[in-house]
C-alpha positions as CSV (number, residue, x, y, z in Angstrom):
1,M,-42.8,96.2,-132.0
2,E,-40.2,94.8,-129.6
3,S,-36.5,94.8,-129.7
4,T,-33.9,92.5,-128.2
5,V,-30.1,92.1,-128.1
6,I,-28.8,88.6,-128.7
7,G,-25.2,87.6,-128.2
8,V,-23.6,86.2,-131.4
9,K,-20.5,84.0,-131.2
10,C,-18.2,82.8,-133.9
11,M,-18.5,85.8,-136.2
12,H,-15.1,86.5,-137.7
13,C,-15.6,89.0,-140.5
14,Q,-18.0,91.4,-142.2
15,R,-19.1,88.6,-144.5
16,C,-20.4,86.7,-141.5
17,V,-22.3,89.9,-140.4
18,K,-23.8,90.3,-143.9
19,S,-24.9,86.7,-144.1
20,L,-26.5,86.7,-140.6
21,T,-28.2,90.1,-141.3
22,E,-29.8,88.7,-144.4
23,I,-30.9,85.4,-142.7
24,L,-32.5,87.3,-139.8
25,A,-34.1,90.0,-142.0
26,D,-35.8,87.2,-144.0
27,Q,-37.6,85.8,-140.9
28,P,-41.3,86.6,-140.8
29,G,-42.0,89.5,-138.4
30,V,-38.4,90.9,-138.3
31,A,-38.4,94.6,-139.1
32,K,-34.8,95.6,-138.4
33,V,-31.4,94.0,-137.8
34,E,-28.2,95.6,-136.7
35,I,-25.2,93.4,-136.0
36,S,-22.0,94.5,-134.3
37,L,-19.0,92.4,-135.1
38,E,-17.0,94.2,-132.4
39,K,-19.6,93.6,-129.7
40,G,-20.6,90.2,-130.9
41,E,-24.3,90.9,-130.7
42,A,-27.3,91.4,-132.8
43,L,-30.0,94.0,-132.2
44,V,-33.3,92.8,-133.7
45,E,-36.6,94.6,-133.9
46,Y,-39.5,92.3,-134.4
47,E,-43.3,91.7,-134.1
48,A,-43.7,89.5,-131.1
49,D,-47.0,88.1,-132.4
50,R,-45.1,86.7,-135.4
51,I,-41.8,85.6,-134.0
52,D,-40.2,85.4,-130.6
53,R,-36.8,85.7,-129.1
54,N,-36.3,82.0,-128.8
55,Q,-36.9,81.6,-132.6
56,L,-34.5,84.4,-133.3
57,T,-31.8,82.7,-131.1
58,R,-32.4,79.4,-132.9
59,T,-32.1,81.1,-136.3
60,I,-28.8,82.6,-135.2
61,D,-27.5,79.2,-133.9
62,G,-28.6,77.5,-137.1
63,A,-26.9,80.0,-139.3
64,G,-23.5,78.4,-138.4
């Protein structure tokens, strides 16, 4: 299990946090997601053999 912190821009409210948390948690290999609106970042624990940091970043970018 690995973990990474990814900067998240354009979050404005807890609804954004909830939506992004659900999107990330649904990705194969993601075990845990913690998002901080105040810090503008996501802490993600994941199985590196199932998903990588680049895929997580693309998922965040695509969440809009």
